[in-house]
N, C-alpha and C positions, 0 to 999 in steps of 0.2 A: 856717595852714600856715607853715612857715619858708621864707623867701626869702633866699638868699645872694647878695650883690652883689659885683661886682668893685671894686677900690679906686678907679678913676676916678669911681665914682658915690657914694662915701662922703660927699662934700660935700652931697649932697641929703638924706642920711639922718642928719645930725648925727654923721657919722664912724662910723656903725655898719655892720658887715659883714653883719649878719643882722637881718632885721626880720620881723614877722608880717604876713600878709595873708590876705584871704578872696576866694573866687571859685570858680566851677565850671569856668572856662576861663582860659587865660593872659590873654586880653583882660580878663576881669573882675578878675583879680589885678592887672594893670597899672592898671586904673581905680581900684582900691582904693588902690594905692600912690600914684597921682597925686593923689588927694584928700588924702592925708597928707603927701606929699612933692612939692609942685608943681615941675614942670620935669623930673622924672625920666623920665617916659614919652617925651618928645621925644628924649632921648638914646638910647632903645632902639628906638623905632618911628618910621618916616618919615611924611611927609605923606600918603602913599597907604595908610597903615595896614599897612605891611610891616615885618617885623623888619629892622633895619639889617644890612648885610652883615657888619660886624665883630662882631656880637652873636650868641651862641648861647644857647639855653635848654635846660636839662636838667631833666626831671621824673623824679625818682628818678635812675636811671642812663641813661634813654632820651632821645635827642636829640629835642626837640620842634620841629617844622618850621613851625608857623604859630600864630597867636593863638587859633584855635578849639580848640587842643589841650586836652583835658579834664584837670582836676586834682581831686584829692580832698583833704579837710582833713588827711589823714595824710601827704600827699606833701611832699617837700622840693623846692623849685624853686631851681635854681642858674642865675644869669645870668653868662655868661662873655664878656669883651670881649677881642678880639684885640689884641695890642700892635702898634704901628706907630711909625714914626719913622725917623730916619736918623742 
């Protein structure tokens, strides 16, 4: 499936905005991405295995609320990061 990433994570993917991944759940997709792009998962998920507050996942057009969210090979996963700063 296609995974679209926010620009703050491009440095982990060789400056790519879109990568391919495999998995039946968001957790499995992130595990696949972490194998290929070490350090990426920690920017998205905290030490308690929760999605960080400034990160949102969309599977298709639906907001995914946890890592157990199912995905299909034909789905597109979009990771969105909130902007912050002053």
